[in-house]
Steps between C-alpha positions, in 0.01 A plus 500: 500500500557572869130447567501165321802387704329610821189300406710194420685537828171528691363191326817306584485617861133399530574156352793453738292598802222263390749213473637584845150496650429166332829355624421615853156340477658167398765526771236562768296200381808277517583626850146444627485149353842420647387614845195272486721198428763601755224526756418135440859396562545733798189362669643150502551392860867435572570531128304183434286555193326168546342622824299771325132416475355420160246781545781752553684380190182504295398849613851633436507366145150640438612842625810476281294412191245772575774762540661409168158483329438860600789616281366698204710561191475723200506342157845483339680628807810369679284387791328257264810281511492497878131414486587182309722389789234605751247277322740208528541566872121522539468154343766368737312651795169349387652152494724547802269424795473141384875444487658799676836454659789721598671428168205645307488811719875549453463460123230765491717734708795434268289589196386822666857585599618459141236738371 
């Protein structure tokens, strides 16, 4: 009986540690994506987003989409739910260079902050 309880405890501990590792992986992805978008806003001269070159905006959104695309999830895991939001953000980033403005960047940052 003691052995069975020890095995159950070990299995629970392993599952908990796996979930913590997965949560940390998601948190790091969110932080890295947030830093890419913040970099776009911080590079605005005199806080004027409209002065940023189209090439800079386009390359930032491509880097943002590429970073989120690199996120790998396991089937039926909690990170799968985050991946759904990441896919939405990737679609926003793909369409953004054509109509990017500070409002869109702030919306993306707000979504990342809420995750």
